[in-house]
C-alpha positions in Angstrom: 0.0 0.0 0.0 2.9 2.4 0.7 4.0 1.9 -2.9 0.7 3.1 -4.2 0.8 6.1 -1.9 4.3 7.0 -2.8 3.4 6.7 -6.5 0.5 9.1 -6.1 2.6 11.7 -4.4 4.8 14.1 -6.3 8.2 13.0 -7.3 9.7 16.2 -5.8 9.9 16.1 -2.0 10.6 19.0 0.1 13.9 19.2 1.9 13.7 18.2 5.6 16.5 19.3 7.8 18.5 16.7 9.6 18.1 17.1 13.4 21.1 19.0 14.8 22.1 20.6 11.6 22.9 24.2 11.3 20.1 26.5 10.0 20.5 27.9 6.5 21.7 31.4 6.1 19.1 34.1 6.0 20.2 35.0 2.5 18.6 31.8 1.2 15.3 32.7 2.9 12.8 30.3 4.6 10.6 29.5 1.6 10.9 26.3 -0.5 11.4 26.7 -4.2 8.2 26.0 -6.1 7.7 22.6 -7.7 7.1 22.3 -11.4 5.5 19.2 -13.1 6.2 18.3 -16.6 3.2 17.7 -18.9 4.0 14.0 -19.0 4.0 13.7 -15.3 0.6 15.5 -15.1 -0.8 13.1 -17.7 0.6 10.0 -15.9 -0.8 11.3 -12.6 -4.2 11.8 -14.0 -4.3 8.4 -15.8 -2.9 6.2 -13.0 -4.2 8.0 -10.0 -7.8 6.8 -10.2 -7.1 3.1 -11.0 -4.4 2.8 -8.3 -6.8 4.4 -5.8 -9.5 1.8 -6.7 -7.0 -1.1 -6.5 -5.8 0.2 -3.1 -9.3 0.2 -1.6 -10.2 -3.2 -3.3 -7.2 -4.9 -1.7 -8.0 -3.3 1.6 -11.5 -4.7 1.4 -10.3 -8.2 0.4 -7.9 -8.3 3.3 -10.6 -7.3 5.7 -13.0 -9.9 4.2 -10.4 -12.7 4.6 -9.7 -11.8 8.2 -13.5 -11.8 9.0 -14.2 -15.1 7.1 -11.3 -17.1 8.5 -13.1 -18.0 11.8 -16.2 -18.9 9.9 -14.2 -21.2 7.6 -12.7 -22.9 10.7 -16.2 -23.5 12.1 -17.5 -24.8 8.7 -14.5 -27.2 8.4 -15.0 -28.4 11.9 -18.7 -29.4 11.4 -18.0 -30.7 7.9 -15.8 -33.4 9.4 -18.8 -35.6 10.1 -19.4 -35.9 6.3 -15.9 -37.4 5.7 -15.7 -41.1 5.4 -13.3 -42.6 7.9 -13.0 -46.1 9.2 -13.6 -46.7 12.9 -9.9 -47.3 13.5 -8.8 -44.1 11.6 -11.4 -42.0 13.5 -10.3 -43.4 16.8 -6.6 -42.7 16.0 -7.5 -39.1 15.1 -9.4 -38.7 18.3 -6.6 -40.2 20.4 -4.1 -37.7 18.9 -6.5 -34.8 19.5 -7.0 -35.8 23.1 -3.3 -36.2 23.6 -2.8 -32.6 22.4 -5.7 -31.5 24.6 -4.1 -33.2 27.6 -0.7 -31.7 26.9 -2.1 -28.1 26.6 -4.1 -28.6 29.8 -1.1 -29.9 31.7 1.1 -27.0 30.4 -1.5 -24.5 31.7 -1.3 -25.9 35.2 2.3 -27.2 35.4 2.5 -27.3 39.2 -0.5 -29.5 39.7 0.2 -31.8 36.8 4.0 -32.1 37.1 4.0 -35.4 39.0 1.2 -36.8 36.8 3.0 -35.9 33.6 6.2 -37.6 34.8 4.3 -40.9 35.4 1.4 -40.8 33.0 0.5 -39.0 29.8 -2.6 -39.6 27.7 -0.7 -41.1 24.9 1.2 -43.5 27.2 -2.0 -44.7 28.8 -4.4 -44.8 25.8 -2.2 -45.0 22.8 -3.4 -47.7 20.3 0.0 -49.5 20.4 2.2 -50.3 23.3 0.3 -48.2 25.9 -0.8 -49.2 29.4 -4.5 -49.7 28.4 -4.1 -50.3 24.7 -5.3 -53.9 25.0 -8.6 -52.8 26.5 -9.4 -50.1 23.8 -12.0 -51.2 21.2 -12.0 -49.8 17.7 -15.8 -49.2 17.5 -18.9 -49.0 19.6 -20.5 -52.1 18.2 -17.2 -54.0 18.8 -17.3 -52.7 22.4 -20.8 -53.9 23.0 -20.1 -57.3 21.4 -16.9 -57.8 23.5 -18.6 -56.7 26.7 -21.5 -59.1 26.1 -19.4 -62.1 25.1 -16.6 -61.6 27.7 -18.9 -60.4 30.5 -16.8 -57.2 31.3 -17.5 -53.6 32.2 -17.2 -51.0 29.4 -16.4 -47.3 29.8 -17.1 -44.8 27.0 -15.9 -41.3 26.6 -17.7 -38.9 24.2 -15.7 -35.9 23.2 -16.9 -32.6 21.7 -14.0 -30.4 20.5 -16.1 -27.3 21.0 -16.9 -28.0 24.6 -14.9 -26.2 27.3 -12.9 -27.9 30.1 -12.3 -31.1 28.3 -8.9 -31.3 29.8 -10.4 -31.7 33.3 -11.8 -35.1 32.3 -8.4 -36.1 31.0 -6.3 -34.9 33.9 -8.6 -35.4 36.8 -10.1 -38.8 35.8 -8.8 -40.6 32.7 -5.1 -40.1 33.3 -5.1 -40.5 37.1 -3.3 -43.5 38.5 -6.4 -44.6 40.4 -8.5 -44.7 37.3 -5.9 -46.7 35.4 -5.6 -49.1 38.3 -9.4 -49.6 38.4 -9.5 -50.2 34.7 -6.8 -52.9 35.0 -8.3 -54.4 38.1 -11.7 -54.9 36.6 -10.4 -55.5 33.1 -12.7 -52.7 31.8 -13.1 -52.3 28.1 -12.7 -48.7 26.7 -14.0 -46.7 23.8 -13.5 -43.1 22.8 -16.0 -41.4 20.5 -16.1 -38.0 18.7 -19.6 -36.5 18.4 -18.5 -34.7 15.2 -18.5 -38.1 13.4 -21.5 -40.2 12.7 -20.7 -43.0 15.1 -20.1 -40.8 18.1 -23.2 -38.7 17.3 -25.4 -41.8 17.1 -24.1 -43.1 20.4 -24.7 -39.7 22.0 -28.3 -39.7 20.8 -29.0 -43.3 21.9 -27.7 -42.5 25.4 -29.5 -39.1 25.5 -26.4 -37.2 26.2 -27.0 -33.4 26.4 -23.7 -32.1 27.7 -20.1 -32.8 26.9 -17.6 -34.3 27.7 -19.5 -37.5 28.6 -18.2 -40.4 30.6 -20.4 -43.5 30.9 -20.0 -47.0 32.6 -21.8 -49.9 30.9 -22.4 -53.3 32.3 -24.4 -56.4 31.4 -27.5 -56.7 33.5 -29.2 -59.9 32.3 -28.6 -62.2 29.4 -26.8 -60.2 26.8 -28.5 -56.8 27.6 -26.1 -53.9 28.2 -27.2 -51.0 30.3 -25.7 -47.6 31.4 -25.2 -47.8 35.1 -23.1 -44.6 35.7 -22.8 -41.4 33.8 -20.9 -38.1 34.1 -21.5 -35.3 31.7 -20.8 -31.6 31.3 -18.7 -29.5 33.7 -16.7 -31.4 36.2 -17.2 -29.9 39.7 -17.0 -32.2 42.7 -16.9 -35.6 41.1 -14.9 -38.3 42.8 -13.7 -41.6 41.6 -15.2 -43.1 44.7 -18.6 -43.2 42.9 -17.1 -45.1 39.9 -15.3 -47.5 42.2 -18.5 -48.1 44.2 -20.4 -48.9 41.0 -17.7 -51.3 39.8 -17.5 -53.1 43.2 -21.4 -53.3 43.4 -22.0 -54.8 40.0 -18.8 -56.9 39.8 -20.2 -60.0 41.7 -23.3 -59.9 39.4 -21.0 -59.6 36.4 -19.0 -62.6 37.6 -22.2 -64.6 38.0 -23.4 -63.7 34.5 -19.9 -64.4 33.1 -20.1 -67.9 34.7 -23.5 -68.5 33.3 -22.2 -67.4 29.9 -19.3 -69.7 30.2 -21.6 -72.6 31.2 -23.8 -71.9 28.3 -20.9 -71.7 26.0 -19.5 -75.0 27.4 -22.9 -76.7 26.8 -22.9 -75.4 23.3 -19.4 -76.7 22.7 -20.4 -80.1 24.1 -23.5 -80.2 21.9 -21.4 -79.2 18.9 -18.8 -81.9 19.7 -21.6 -84.5 20.1 -23.1 -83.4 16.8 -19.7 -83.4 15.2 -19.0 -87.0 16.4 -22.5 -88.1 15.3 -22.1 -86.5 11.9 -18.6 -88.1 11.6 -20.0 -91.5 12.5 -22.9 -91.0 10.1 -20.5 -90.0 7.4 -18.3 -93.0 8.0 -21.3 -95.3 7.9 -22.5 -93.7 4.7 -19.1 -93.9 3.2 -18.9 -97.6 4.1 -22.3 -98.3 2.6 -21.3 -96.3 -0.5 -18.1 -98.4 -0.9 -20.0 -101.6 -0.4 -22.7 -100.6 -2.8 -20.0 -99.6 -5.3 -18.3 -102.9 -4.9 -21.5 -104.8 -5.4 -22.3 -102.8 -8.4 -18.8 -103.3 -9.8 -19.0 -107.1 -9.2 -22.4 -107.2 -10.9 -21.1 -105.3 -13.9 -18.0 -107.6 -14.0 -20.3 -110.7 -13.9 -22.4 -109.2 -16.6 -19.3 -108.3 -18.7 -18.0 -111.8 -18.3 -21.3 -113.3 -19.3 -21.4 -111.2 -22.5 -17.8 -112.1 -23.2 -18.6 -115.8 -22.8 -21.7 -115.5 -25.1 -19.7 -113.7 -27.7 -16.9 -116.3 -27.6 -19.4 -119.1 -28.0 -21.0 -117.3 -30.9 -17.6 -116.6 -32.5 -16.6 -120.3 -32.0 -19.8 -121.3 -33.8 -19.1 -119.1 -36.9 -15.3 -119.7 -37.0 -14.4 -121.0 -40.5 -12.7 -124.3 -41.0 -9.2 -124.5 -42.4 -9.3 -124.6 -46.2 -8.3 -127.9 -47.9 -7.0 -126.3 -51.1 -3.7 -124.3 -51.0 -4.9 -122.0 -53.8 -7.1 -120.0 -51.6 -5.3 -120.6 -48.3 -2.9 -118.6 -46.2 -0.5 -120.6 -44.1 0.9 -118.8 -41.0 2.9 -119.8 -38.0 1.6 -118.2 -34.9 3.7 -117.9 -31.7 1.7 -117.4 -28.5 2.9 -117.2 -24.9 0.7 -120.0 -23.6 0.5 -122.4 -26.6 3.9 -121.9 -28.2 4.2 -122.1 -32.0 1.0 -123.1 -33.9 0.7 -123.5 -37.6 -2.7 -122.9 -39.1 -4.2 -122.3 -42.6 -6.9 -119.6 -43.1 -9.1 -118.7 -46.0 -7.4 -115.8 -47.8 -10.7 -114.2 -48.6 -11.5 -113.7 -45.0 -10.5 -110.6 -42.9 -7.5 -110.7 -40.6 -10.0 -110.7 -37.7 -10.5 -114.4 -38.4 -6.9 -115.0 -37.2 -7.5 -112.8 -34.1 -10.6 -114.9 -33.3 -8.6 -118.1 -33.8 -5.9 -117.0 -31.4 -8.4 -115.8 -28.8 -10.3 -119.1 -28.9 -7.1 -121.0 -28.7 -6.0 -119.0 -25.6 -9.4 -119.6 -24.0 -9.2 -123.4 -24.7 -12.4 -123.3 -26.7 -10.9 -125.0 -29.9 -10.6 -128.4 -28.2 -14.3 -128.9 -28.4 -16.0 -129.7 -31.6 -18.2 -127.1 -33.2 -21.9 -127.9 -33.4 -22.8 -127.2 -37.1 -26.5 -127.1 -36.2 -26.2 -124.5 -33.4 -28.0 -121.3 -34.0 -26.4 -118.9 -31.6 -27.2 -115.2 -32.0 -24.5 -112.6 -32.0 -24.8 -110.7 -28.6 -25.1 -107.0 -28.6 -21.5 -106.6 -27.4 -18.3 -105.3 -28.8 -15.5 -107.6 -28.0 -12.0 -106.2 -27.6 -9.1 -108.5 -28.1 -6.5 -108.2 -25.2 -3.6 -108.6 -27.6 -2.3 -107.6 -31.0 -0.8 -109.6 -33.8 2.4 -108.5 -35.5 4.9 -109.8 -38.0 8.4 -109.9 -36.5 10.4 -109.0 -39.7 9.4 -106.4 -40.9 7.5 -105.4 -37.8 4.0 -104.8 -39.0 0.8 -104.6 -36.8 -2.0 -106.6 -38.5 -5.2 -104.7 -39.0 -8.3 -106.9 -38.1 -10.3 -105.2 -40.8 -7.9 -106.0 -43.7 -8.4 -108.9 -46.0 -5.8 -111.6 -45.5 -4.7 -111.8 -49.2 -4.1 -108.0 -49.2 -1.5 -108.3 -46.4 1.7 -109.2 -48.2 3.7 -109.9 -45.1 1.6 -113.0 -44.3 0.2 -114.0 -47.7 0.6 -116.7 -48.9 2.6 -117.5 -45.8 4.2 -115.8 -42.9 5.1 -115.6 -39.3 2.9 -114.0 -36.6 3.7 -113.1 -33.0 1.1 -112.5 -30.3 1.8 -109.5 -28.0 -0.4 -108.9 -25.0 -1.9 -105.5 -24.4 -2.5 -106.1 -20.6 
């Protein structure tokens, strides 16, 4: 702003005497010589004066507006925090940090009274989420707190914090961070939860408990069954409150809590016993069903095997009945020497117009011992609806050629008109 003011002034400044200097001689006179502006300076002064004057007042107004709106912006940002999405653990971590700063500022304001306490306890050392005195008792959410208190049969203490409330530090320094409170929490294994009413979870808890003043400190206990009730509350300004009241409530309800805890343990034990019995019954039933399934599968497999063997027997009987006799003339005959594992070397003649499958059938019937009986020429066996698979293959040793059952004998040069065949098992 001084720059604008200097720019609006005349470039020629009057001479100001230095303090302690000698006065000018009288011959120079007391009047200052007149100042003369050039036409260019007059034009610049006229053109720049009004805009610079407007800019000066505009910047002054903006600076005043910013200074007035800054507190409103802080209040808006404070209340807008409840619209931010934070996990329970993140919100709790932010609140613990804020309470640590609140406790530090409160202790610094009353150093004489808090010096001994600060040396032994600080809020962060007691309620930090990691490696603190009571960190194992702190729950991350209110629902988790209620569930743990109901399942474990323990007391629960909640603290609701409002950053706009006054004297929050008194709750921290005179109750929460005192050695007596810490000892009570450890003695009764009390679960803890801290909530901020500027976030949705803390506000919902405050409304459900009908909290009207902050800070708020409440003691929860299980009354009957799994019902949790508020048995002690402290809210608003802290005047003459004593921890004797809290300790009396803890001592009064602790026997009832032990009884409910024992009932819960007995119920849980009976439930586990029933589950074990059901598990053993289900395991026994599963084993019986598995045994029955294996037996049924074995019976079904045996029945299928018997049926398979019956079909094989029928097919072999039919094939024996239709097996062609050895030809008497060498003109249409194929003479082969067949080497088998069970019968050694066998020489047999086959009709060259028949397929190679005739040789396969002969070898199979020979292996089954069904060629020893005479074929009944008058038998009228029907071919069963069954596809028989030969458990071997026939090859010629030199050159090694696998014989195709569908080929005609005279078309296979390695065995027609004569050749050697070796039987190789496929099993």
